[in-house]
C-alpha positions in Angstrom: 83.8 -118.6 129.7 83.0 -117.5 133.2 79.6 -119.2 133.2 81.1 -122.5 132.0 83.7 -122.4 134.8 81.2 -121.2 137.4 79.2 -124.3 137.0 82.1 -126.2 138.3 81.7 -124.7 141.6 79.6 -125.6 144.6 80.8 -124.2 147.8 79.4 -125.4 151.1 80.2 -124.6 154.7 83.1 -125.9 156.7 82.4 -129.2 158.3 79.7 -128.6 160.9 77.9 -131.3 162.8 74.1 -131.2 162.8 73.8 -134.1 165.2 71.1 -133.6 167.8 68.8 -132.3 165.1 66.4 -134.6 163.5 64.3 -134.8 160.4 63.2 -131.5 158.9 65.4 -129.5 161.4 68.6 -131.4 160.2 67.6 -131.0 156.6 66.9 -127.3 157.0 70.2 -126.8 158.9 72.2 -128.5 156.2 70.4 -126.6 153.4 70.8 -123.3 155.2 74.6 -123.9 155.5 74.9 -125.0 151.9 72.9 -122.1 150.5 74.9 -119.5 152.5 78.2 -120.9 151.2 76.8 -121.2 147.6 75.8 -117.6 147.8 79.3 -116.6 148.8 80.7 -118.8 146.1 78.5 -117.1 143.5 79.7 -113.8 144.8 83.3 -114.9 144.7 82.9 -116.0 141.1 81.3 -112.8 140.1 84.1 -110.8 141.8 86.8 -112.5 139.7 88.2 -110.3 137.0 87.7 -111.9 133.6 91.0 -111.9 131.8 91.5 -109.5 129.0 94.6 -111.2 127.5 95.7 -114.8 126.9 98.5 -114.6 129.4 96.0 -114.1 132.3 93.7 -116.9 131.4 95.7 -119.7 133.0 95.9 -118.0 136.4 92.2 -117.1 136.2 91.2 -120.7 135.5 93.4 -121.9 138.3 91.9 -119.5 140.8 88.4 -120.7 139.9 89.4 -124.3 140.2 91.1 -123.7 143.5 88.0 -122.1 144.9 86.0 -125.1 143.7 88.4 -127.7 145.0 88.5 -126.1 148.5 84.7 -126.0 148.5 84.4 -129.5 147.4 86.6 -130.7 150.3 84.4 -128.7 152.7 81.3 -130.2 151.2 82.7 -133.7 151.5 83.4 -133.0 155.2 80.0 -131.5 155.9 77.8 -133.9 157.9 74.5 -134.3 156.1 71.2 -135.3 157.8 71.4 -139.0 158.4 68.2 -139.7 156.5 69.6 -137.9 153.4 73.3 -138.9 153.6 73.4 -141.7 151.0 71.4 -139.7 148.5 73.3 -136.5 149.0 76.5 -138.5 148.5 75.3 -140.2 145.4 73.7 -137.1 143.8 75.8 -134.2 145.0 79.1 -135.1 146.7 80.5 -137.8 144.5 79.4 -136.2 141.2 80.8 -132.9 142.4 84.2 -134.6 143.0 84.0 -135.9 139.4 83.3 -132.4 138.1 86.2 -131.0 140.1 88.6 -133.6 138.7 87.5 -132.5 135.2 88.1 -128.9 136.2 91.6 -129.7 137.6 92.5 -131.6 134.4 91.3 -128.6 132.3 93.2 -126.1 134.4 96.4 -128.2 134.0 95.9 -128.3 130.2 95.4 -124.5 130.1 98.5 -123.9 132.3 100.7 -126.2 130.1 99.4 -124.6 126.9 100.0 -121.1 128.3 103.5 -122.1 129.5 104.2 -123.0 125.8 103.5 -119.4 124.9 100.9 -120.1 122.3 98.2 -117.5 123.0 96.0 -118.7 120.2 96.0 -122.2 121.6 95.1 -120.9 125.0 92.2 -119.0 123.5 91.1 -122.1 121.6 91.0 -124.0 124.9 88.3 -121.7 126.2 85.9 -123.3 123.9 86.6 -126.7 125.4 86.0 -125.9 129.1 84.2 -128.8 130.7 80.5 -128.0 130.8 78.9 -131.4 131.6 77.0 -131.2 134.9 77.4 -134.4 136.8 75.4 -133.2 139.9 71.7 -134.2 139.9 70.1 -130.9 139.3 66.5 -132.2 139.7 67.5 -133.6 143.1 69.1 -130.3 144.2 66.0 -128.4 143.1 63.7 -130.9 144.9 65.8 -130.7 148.1 65.4 -126.9 148.2 68.7 -125.6 146.8 68.6 -122.4 144.9 72.0 -120.6 145.1 73.8 -124.0 144.7 71.8 -124.6 141.5 73.1 -121.3 140.2 76.6 -122.4 141.1 76.5 -125.7 139.2 74.1 -125.2 136.4 75.4 -123.2 133.5 71.9 -123.2 131.9 70.3 -121.2 134.7 
């Protein structure tokens, strides 16, 4: 369950301008910021206590989705290198927002089911956690991401 939910998460640094840098410097600056945040995101995910009972699952899922949502907002605010901006938006930022919406919808379903008191139904929902990766993993790999790949690819 944790791995399926971890893939929803890509955390990147708070909006930081990399203006004044050009070409490879801007790309490396962006990548360095992203990797540092993805490393922290992976650590935050690992630090989350996996629930041991059905009553704790909804809160656990919500915490993971909140982490992801906050990070997605930070990513969207991060200024990418000008030369890479359109491609990063198309292959990372927008697909990540789609993944985050699926995660929010899933968290709401889990919460509603848990509120109904049906522990078996909550446990059943664990098997239907969204696992489709919308982010372009090949592009991330080519760009130089490593920690961020771990954050979004459940198969790694």
